[in-house]
C-alpha positions in Angstrom: 0.0 0.0 0.2 1.5 3.2 -1.2 0.1 5.3 1.6 2.1 3.2 4.4 5.3 3.4 2.3 5.1 6.9 1.5 3.6 8.8 4.4 5.4 12.2 5.7 7.4 11.0 8.8 7.3 14.6 10.2 3.7 15.1 9.7 2.9 11.9 11.4 4.6 12.8 14.3 3.3 16.3 14.3 -0.2 15.0 14.3 0.6 12.6 17.1 1.6 15.5 19.2 -1.5 17.4 18.3 -3.6 14.7 19.4 -2.0 14.3 23.0 0.2 11.3 22.5 2.6 10.9 25.2 5.9 12.6 24.4 7.8 9.5 25.2 5.8 7.1 22.8 6.3 10.2 20.0 10.2 9.9 20.8 10.0 5.9 20.8 8.2 6.3 17.2 10.7 8.8 15.9 13.7 6.5 17.1 11.9 3.5 15.3 11.8 5.3 12.1 15.2 7.3 12.4 18.1 5.9 10.5 16.7 3.2 8.4 18.4 1.6 5.8 17.0 -1.4 3.2 19.3 -3.7 1.4 18.7 -5.5 -1.8 20.4 -8.8 -2.6 21.1 -9.4 -6.4 22.3 -12.7 -7.7 22.9 -13.7 -4.0 25.3 -10.2 -3.6 24.4 -7.4 -1.0 24.1 -4.3 -2.7 24.8 -0.8 -1.0 22.3 0.0 1.7 19.5 2.5 0.6 18.4 5.2 3.1 14.8 4.9 3.8 13.1 8.7 4.5 9.6 8.1 4.3 6.8 5.6 5.1 6.0 3.3 7.8 6.8 -0.3 8.5 4.1 -2.4 7.5 5.0 -5.7 9.2 5.3 -4.2 12.8 2.6 -3.8 15.2 3.0 -0.3 16.4 3.8 1.9 13.3 0.6 0.9 11.2 -1.5 2.0 14.2 0.3 5.3 14.4 -0.5 5.7 10.6 -4.1 5.8 11.5 -3.5 9.2 13.1 -3.4 10.7 9.4 -6.9 9.5 8.1 -8.5 10.1 11.2 -7.8 13.7 10.8 -10.2 13.4 7.9 -12.9 11.7 10.3 -12.6 14.5 13.1 -13.1 17.1 10.1 -16.3 15.5 8.7 -17.6 15.1 12.4 -16.8 18.9 12.9 -18.8 19.7 9.5 -21.7 17.7 10.6 -21.7 15.4 7.4 -23.1 12.2 6.9 -26.2 9.8 7.1 -28.5 10.7 10.1 -29.4 7.4 12.1 -31.8 7.1 15.2 -30.7 8.3 18.5 -28.7 11.3 17.0 -25.9 9.1 15.4 -24.4 10.2 12.2 -22.1 8.5 10.0 -20.4 10.0 7.3 -17.0 8.2 6.9 -15.7 4.4 7.3 -11.8 4.1 7.3 -9.7 0.9 7.1 -5.8 1.5 6.4 -5.7 3.2 3.2 -9.5 2.6 2.2 -11.8 5.6 2.7 -15.7 5.4 2.3 -17.8 8.7 2.3 -21.3 8.2 3.0 -24.1 10.7 2.1 -27.9 11.3 1.9 -27.8 13.0 -1.5 -25.3 14.2 -4.1 -24.8 17.6 -2.6 -23.9 16.4 0.6 -21.3 14.0 -1.0 -19.7 17.1 -2.8 -19.3 18.6 0.4 -17.5 15.5 1.7 -15.4 15.4 -1.4 -14.2 18.8 -1.0 -13.5 18.3 2.5 -11.3 15.1 1.5 -9.5 17.0 -1.2 -8.8 19.9 1.5 -7.4 17.1 3.9 -5.3 15.6 1.2 -3.8 18.8 0.3 -2.7 19.4 4.0 -1.3 16.3 4.6 0.4 15.3 1.3 -1.8 12.3 0.2 -2.9 11.7 -3.1 -6.4 10.2 -3.9 -6.3 7.1 -6.4 -9.0 8.2 -8.8 -8.7 5.1 -10.9 -9.8 3.0 -7.8 -12.4 5.6 -6.6 -16.1 4.8 -7.4 -19.7 5.8 -6.4 -22.6 3.3 -5.7 -25.9 4.4 -4.7 -28.4 2.3 -2.2 -32.1 2.8 -1.9 -33.7 5.3 -4.0 -31.7 6.1 -7.4 -30.3 9.7 -7.9 -30.5 11.7 -11.0 -27.4 13.6 -12.3 -24.7 12.4 -10.0 -21.7 14.5 -11.1 -18.9 14.3 -8.7 -15.3 15.1 -9.5 -12.0 14.8 -7.6 -9.2 17.3 -8.8 -11.5 18.0 -11.9 -11.7 14.3 -12.9 -15.2 12.6 -13.1 -15.7 9.5 -10.9 -17.8 6.7 -12.4 -20.8 5.2 -10.8 -20.9 1.5 -10.5 -23.7 -1.2 -9.8 -21.5 -3.4 -7.5 -18.2 -2.6 -5.4 -16.0 -5.0 -3.2 -15.1 -3.6 0.2 -12.7 -5.3 2.4 -13.5 -8.4 0.6 -17.3 -8.2 0.8 -19.2 -7.8 -2.4 -21.9 -5.2 -2.2 -24.8 -4.7 -4.7 -26.9 -1.6 -5.4 -29.9 -3.3 -3.7 -29.5 -3.4 0.0 -30.1 -7.4 0.1 -28.1 -8.6 -2.9 -26.5 -11.8 -3.5 -23.4 -10.9 -4.9 -21.2 -11.7 -1.8 -22.8 -15.1 -1.4 -22.5 -16.2 -5.1 -19.1 -15.2 -5.1 -18.4 -17.3 -1.8 -19.4 -20.4 -3.7 -17.3 -19.8 -6.7 -14.2 -18.9 -4.5 -14.8 -22.1 -2.2 -15.0 -24.2 -5.3 -11.7 -23.1 -6.6 -10.1 -23.2 -3.4 -11.0 -26.8 -3.1 -9.8 -27.8 -6.5 -6.4 -26.1 -5.8 -5.9 -27.5 -2.3 -6.7 -30.9 -3.3 -4.5 -30.7 -6.3 -1.7 -29.9 -4.2 -2.3 -32.4 -1.3 -2.7 -35.5 -3.7 1.1 -34.9 -4.3 1.8 -35.1 -0.5 0.9 -38.6 -0.1 2.9 -39.2 3.1 1.2 -36.3 4.8 -0.8 -37.1 8.1 -4.5 -37.1 7.8 -4.7 -34.7 10.7 -2.5 -32.2 9.2 -4.7 -32.5 5.8 -7.6 -31.9 7.8 -6.2 -28.7 9.2 -5.0 -27.5 6.0 -8.3 -28.2 4.0 -10.5 -26.5 6.9 -8.0 -23.4 6.8 -7.8 -23.1 3.1 -11.4 -24.1 1.8 -13.8 -23.5 4.6 -12.4 -20.1 5.6 -12.9 -18.9 2.1 -16.7 -20.1 2.0 -17.7 -18.6 5.1 -16.0 -15.4 4.8 -18.2 -12.2 5.7 -21.1 -14.5 6.0 -21.6 -13.7 9.8 -23.2 -10.3 8.5 -24.9 -11.4 5.5 -28.1 -12.7 7.6 -30.5 -15.6 7.3 -32.1 -14.7 4.1 -33.3 -17.4 1.5 -30.4 -16.6 -0.6 -28.1 -17.4 2.4 -29.9 -20.6 3.0 -29.4 -21.5 -0.5 -25.7 -20.6 -0.8 -25.1 -22.6 2.6 -26.3 -25.7 0.9 -23.8 -25.3 -1.8 -21.3 -24.9 0.6 -22.4 -28.0 2.3 -21.9 -29.8 -0.8 -18.4 -28.7 -1.5 -17.2 -29.7 2.0 -18.8 -33.0 1.8 -16.9 -33.5 -1.5 -13.6 -33.0 0.2 -14.3 -34.8 3.3 -15.3 -37.8 1.2 -11.8 -37.4 -0.6 -10.1 -37.2 2.6 -11.9 -40.2 4.2 -11.7 -42.5 0.9 -15.6 -42.7 1.5 -18.0 -44.0 -1.3 -20.9 -42.1 -2.4 -23.3 -44.3 -0.6 -22.0 -43.2 2.8 -24.5 -41.0 4.3 -23.8 -37.6 5.0 -24.4 -37.7 8.9 -21.7 -40.6 8.9 -19.3 -38.4 7.1 -19.5 -35.7 9.6 -19.6 -37.8 12.8 -16.5 -39.9 11.5 -14.4 -36.9 10.3 -15.3 -34.9 13.4 -16.1 -32.0 11.4 -18.9 -29.7 12.0 -21.5 -28.8 9.0 -21.1 -25.5 7.4 -24.4 -24.4 9.1 -22.9 -25.0 12.5 -19.7 -23.3 11.7 -21.5 -20.5 10.6 -23.5 -20.4 13.7 -20.2 -20.4 16.0 -18.8 -17.4 13.6 -21.9 -15.6 14.1 -21.6 -16.0 18.0 -18.0 -14.9 17.8 -19.3 -11.9 15.9 -22.0 -11.2 18.3 -19.5 -11.3 21.2 -17.4 -8.8 19.2 -20.3 -6.5 18.8 -21.2 -6.7 22.5 -17.6 -5.7 23.4 -18.0 -2.7 21.1 -21.2 -1.7 22.8 -19.5 -1.7 26.1 -16.6 0.3 24.9 -19.0 3.0 23.3 -17.8 2.9 19.9 -19.7 3.8 16.9 -19.8 0.2 15.8 -21.3 -0.7 19.1 -23.9 2.3 19.0 -25.2 1.1 15.4 -25.4 -2.7 16.7 -27.5 -1.3 19.7 -29.8 0.3 17.4 -30.1 -2.8 15.2 -30.9 -5.0 18.4 -33.6 -2.7 19.2 -35.1 -3.1 16.0 -35.0 -6.7 16.4 -36.4 -6.8 19.8 -39.2 -4.4 18.7 -40.1 -6.7 15.6 -40.0 -9.8 18.3 -42.4 -7.9 20.6 -44.9 -7.5 17.9 -44.6 -11.1 16.8 -45.0 -12.1 20.5 -48.2 -10.0 20.8 -49.6 -11.6 17.7 -48.6 -14.9 19.0 -50.2 -14.5 22.5 -53.4 -13.5 20.6 -53.4 -16.5 18.6 -52.6 -18.7 21.4 -55.3 -17.6 23.7 -57.9 -18.6 20.8 -56.7 -22.2 21.0 -59.2 -24.5 22.3 -56.8 -27.4 23.0 -56.0 -28.8 26.5 -53.4 -27.2 28.7 -50.9 -30.2 28.6 -51.5 -30.2 24.7 -50.7 -26.4 24.6 -47.5 -26.8 26.8 -46.2 -29.7 24.8 -46.6 -27.5 21.7 -46.0 -24.4 23.1 -42.6 -25.6 24.4 -41.2 -27.0 20.9 -42.5 -23.6 19.1 -41.0 -21.3 21.8 -37.7 -23.4 21.2 -38.1 -22.7 17.5 -38.8 -19.1 17.9 -35.7 -18.5 20.4 -33.7 -20.4 17.9 -34.7 -18.3 15.1 -34.2 -15.2 17.4 -30.7 -16.3 18.2 -30.0 -16.4 14.5 -31.6 -13.4 13.5 -30.6 -11.1 16.1 -27.3 -8.9 15.0 -26.8 -11.2 12.0 -27.5 -8.1 9.9 -26.3 -4.3 10.4 -29.2 -3.3 8.3 -30.2 0.2 8.5 -33.6 1.0 8.0 -33.1 4.5 6.7 -31.6 2.7 3.3 -34.8 1.6 2.3 -36.6 4.8 3.1 -34.2 7.4 1.6 -31.3 6.1 0.0 -27.9 7.1 0.4 -24.4 7.2 -1.5 -21.2 5.6 -1.2 -17.7 6.9 -2.5 -15.0 4.6 -2.2 -11.4 6.0 -2.3 -8.2 4.4 -2.3 -5.5 7.0 -1.1 -1.9 7.2 -1.6 0.9 9.7 -0.6 2.1 11.6 -3.6 
């Protein structure tokens, strides 16, 4: 990433000081980037050392975190301007940041232009160059006519789909772009991994199992914990199950006549549905931690839970009215009610917090502008 490699160190240290970082930590960061040299080995011979005066090390733990101070300045600026999409409880989101990827979120083209102007001003102040070739606009919800957004005089194209942090998004809120891509990616990963393992005949089965789960299943399940329990997700999950059973049969040399349940029991591997459930629970725990910390992600999660619980309360009221009209005996009611209640709880456990869906999307729509930044 060019932004990591080329960030102005003097500016970075100045921003850290402005934001109240302890002077000892700033001195430590300065020492870590001072007198850096790199050496190239060509044809087995070491070349002359090269002085490195810009950028931060990507392989370390501390310096990439320090780099975040630069894009965080843009987030502070957008918050001060009051730009972004209005959520419930006074929350407003106008920007998402991850490393050198920036997402600007607006309710209309006029607001998006204001966000772009703020970003251009920030880029000029901190010697950041916006990669216009990788910058694109996508609308959600209601379509907007005449979107004409320019960065440094160049028109930014509008797209119908975009991949952000490995998650494929479409113009429609409930899309299957990512789901369909997971099936294709997992199938490709299986073919490549099995092709490689077939040549490693002396490798222990347990090691093969570890490799297969890491190289195949992780590809298929990536990002599904935030997709939600839609019909599209259930359809894709069935296809992922088929792919997993295929490599399990290969690993155990099991014929086609062996039942699927037997495959899972003998191999000790959970079904894709159960693996996804574990990922969902871990994701839920992460969101709960964010909620306790009071972060923006935690606040959005809290809004989503309130919406889910509100819907659940309405369903419970309807269920109570229907249940009171039943003319069965109390024992029959209790038995049926117990099984139905377990089913509803399971549904609630799967549904709640699976999707960070925002209701305003369907009501008024909004715009996303993706940017890839690099230091000039």
